[in-house]
C-alpha positions as semicolon CSV with decimal commas, in nm:
position;residue;x (nm);y (nm);z (nm)
1;M;-7,174;3,014;-4,979
2;P;-7,447;2,766;-5,005
3;R;-7,798;2,915;-5,067
4;P;-8,027;2,876;-4,745
5;S;-8,247;2,611;-4,773
6;S;-8,650;2,675;-4,804
7;R;-8,700;2,572;-4,414
8;D;-8,415;2,825;-4,303
9;R;-8,557;3,103;-4,538
10;L;-8,919;3,055;-4,378
11;L;-8,751;3,055;-4,014
12;D;-8,567;3,390;-4,123
13;A;-8,881;3,551;-4,247
14;A;-9,047;3,445;-3,935
15;A;-8,766;3,613;-3,726
16;E;-8,847;3,902;-3,952
17;V;-9,198;3,906;-3,863
18;L;-9,134;3,878;-3,505
19;L;-8,853;4,179;-3,530
20;S;-9,069;4,419;-3,732
21;D;-9,417;4,374;-3,623
22;G;-9,436;4,181;-3,274
23;A;-9,537;3,849;-3,127
24;E;-9,897;3,926;-3,220
25;S;-9,849;3,961;-3,589
26;L;-9,652;3,621;-3,618
27;T;-9,890;3,438;-3,800
28;L;-9,832;3,150;-4,075
29;E;-9,977;3,384;-4,371
30;A;-9,767;3,681;-4,260
31;V;-9,455;3,452;-4,243
32;A;-9,555;3,283;-4,592
33;Q;-9,591;3,649;-4,738
34;R;-9,282;3,765;-4,589
35;A;-9,083;3,465;-4,712
36;G;-9,261;3,503;-5,050
37;V;-9,399;3,150;-5,094
38;S;-9,745;3,027;-5,078
39;K;-9,918;2,900;-4,781
40;G;-9,920;2,546;-4,891
41;G;-9,517;2,581;-4,922
42;L;-9,514;2,701;-4,567
43;F;-9,763;2,409;-4,450
44;Y;-9,523;2,157;-4,623
45;H;-9,243;2,261;-4,352
46;F;-9,467;2,372;-4,048
47;P;-9,827;2,267;-4,085
48;T;-9,887;2,472;-3,750
49;K;-9,731;2,784;-3,595
50;Q;-9,666;2,587;-3,285
51;A;-9,436;2,399;-3,526
52;L;-9,282;2,707;-3,639
53;V;-9,244;2,821;-3,304
54;R;-9,089;2,534;-3,214
55;A;-8,865;2,487;-3,508
56;M;-8,734;2,848;-3,437
57;V;-8,676;2,769;-3,071
58;E;-8,488;2,444;-3,200
59;R;-8,276;2,642;-3,418
60;L;-8,157;2,884;-3,130
61;V;-8,080;2,580;-2,922
62;G;-7,902;2,407;-3,229
63;A;-7,691;2,711;-3,255
64;F;-7,601;2,730;-2,876
65;D;-7,532;2,335;-2,850
66;Q;-7,299;2,398;-3,154
67;A;-7,084;2,669;-2,962
68;L;-7,110;2,425;-2,650
69;A;-6,946;2,143;-2,865
70;R;-6,619;2,329;-2,900
71;A;-6,560;2,297;-2,530
72;G;-6,244;2,121;-2,429
73;D;-6,180;1,818;-2,209
74;R;-6,050;1,982;-1,931
75;P;-6,219;2,049;-1,571
76;G;-6,407;2,347;-1,606
77;D;-6,418;2,372;-2,003
78;F;-6,770;2,339;-2,056
79;L;-6,854;2,580;-1,791
80;R;-6,611;2,813;-1,966
81;A;-6,784;2,737;-2,310
82;Y;-7,130;2,792;-2,122
83;V;-7,021;3,141;-2,015
84;E;-6,811;3,235;-2,387
85;A;-7,140;3,128;-2,562
86;T;-7,386;3,296;-2,320
87;V;-7,176;3,692;-2,213
88;P;-6,974;3,818;-2,478
89;E;-6,619;3,930;-2,377
90;T;-6,701;4,277;-2,409
91;R;-7,043;4,469;-2,372
92;A;-7,012;4,672;-2,666
93;S;-6,936;4,362;-2,884
94;E;-7,249;4,209;-2,914
95;A;-7,626;4,367;-2,856
96;P;-7,872;4,111;-2,666
97;D;-8,004;3,887;-2,955
98;R;-8,317;4,091;-3,067
99;V;-8,450;3,719;-3,251
100;T;-8,444;3,562;-2,895
101;A;-8,617;3,793;-2,727
102;A;-8,885;3,812;-2,983
103;L;-8,893;3,452;-2,986
104;L;-8,950;3,424;-2,623
105;A;-9,235;3,674;-2,661
106;G;-9,394;3,466;-2,895
107;V;-9,385;3,122;-2,699
108;L;-9,538;3,317;-2,387
109;V;-9,848;3,292;-2,617
110;D;-9,786;2,909;-2,681
111;P;-9,569;2,786;-2,335
112;E;-9,543;2,441;-2,509
113;G;-9,298;2,597;-2,770
114;L;-9,046;2,654;-2,472
115;E;-9,042;2,255;-2,423
116;P;-8,716;2,241;-2,677
117;L;-8,552;2,498;-2,448
118;R;-8,646;2,335;-2,120
119;E;-8,502;1,986;-2,228
120;R;-8,169;2,158;-2,352
121;F;-8,147;2,350;-2,006
122;A;-8,173;2,030;-1,815
123;A;-7,936;1,865;-2,043
124;W;-7,695;2,146;-2,020
125;Q;-7,732;2,143;-1,595
126;E;-7,651;1,757;-1,592
127;R;-7,378;1,805;-1,837
128;L;-7,209;2,080;-1,611
129;T;-7,239;1,842;-1,305
130;R;-7,001;1,628;-1,474
131;D;-6,772;1,884;-1,598
132;G;-6,490;1,809;-1,334
133;V;-6,556;2,116;-1,079
134;D;-6,793;2,109;-0,812
135;P;-7,131;2,066;-0,937
136;A;-7,264;2,365;-0,691
137;A;-6,958;2,584;-0,812
138;A;-7,102;2,495;-1,148
139;T;-7,472;2,538;-1,095
140;V;-7,369;2,885;-0,913
141;V;-7,167;2,991;-1,213
142;R;-7,448;2,889;-1,468
143;L;-7,725;3,075;-1,278
144;A;-7,531;3,362;-1,294
145;V;-7,483;3,360;-1,633
146;D;-7,829;3,270;-1,726
147;G;-7,954;3,549;-1,529
148;W;-7,705;3,774;-1,665
149;W;-7,861;3,657;-2,012
150;A;-8,175;3,773;-1,958
151;V;-8,080;4,071;-1,773
152;R;-7,903;4,172;-2,110
153;L;-8,200;4,051;-2,281
154;L;-8,448;4,262;-2,161
155;G;-8,205;4,562;-2,061
156;L;-8,256;4,560;-1,689
157;G;-7,974;4,720;-1,535
158;E;-7,686;4,602;-1,740
159;P;-7,352;4,681;-1,603
160;D;-7,149;4,950;-1,746
161;P;-6,881;4,794;-1,987
162;E;-6,587;4,813;-1,742
163;L;-6,767;4,633;-1,513
164;H;-6,894;4,367;-1,745
165;A;-6,553;4,299;-1,843
166;R;-6,437;4,269;-1,495
167;T;-6,747;4,063;-1,400
168;R;-6,715;3,802;-1,692
169;A;-6,328;3,782;-1,574
170;Y;-6,431;3,719;-1,215
171;L;-6,662;3,444;-1,335
172;M;-6,396;3,268;-1,541
173;E;-6,138;3,313;-1,258
174;L;-6,379;3,122;-1,040
175;I;-6,407;2,840;-1,271
176;T;-6,045;2,802;-1,306
177;R;-6,006;2,808;-0,903
178;A;-6,291;2,556;-0,878
179;A;-6,153;2,360;-1,146
180;N;-5,831;2,328;-0,955
181;D;-5,975;2,219;-0,606
């Protein structure tokens, strides 16, 4: 297995700071210390805290884009990939992404840090409208999935495991029906 790059090690250290100490503790000094590098080594990759946060957001978005890239080319495949990348098949199979939650808390301090995410959501929405299903149906599913993701992320009234599985299956059936119309 290849050794992580210095940049990735710094991003991992930033995530650790967010998770262990909270968004208010995310400083360049704390990240450098956690990564075991000098502040100069950190500045080489990330000259500002905003650059670091932006890179963290871009890394999360990139991972999601990779999951979406596995979509087939049949009607509804991109929408199915969106559901699969956002909501696990079973509730117990995956805890909400703590790094994402911590990072979102961090970007609240600097809303410009969300710009890469805003850009990608716009691109994903545009791609969903060309997925071979009614754009309104695709948008309803996307908004339901995005809301579900937020509920899971924040721990706000998640459905129990059985209802989780049934609801996800229902969304996938809805996509299949919309793709066949």
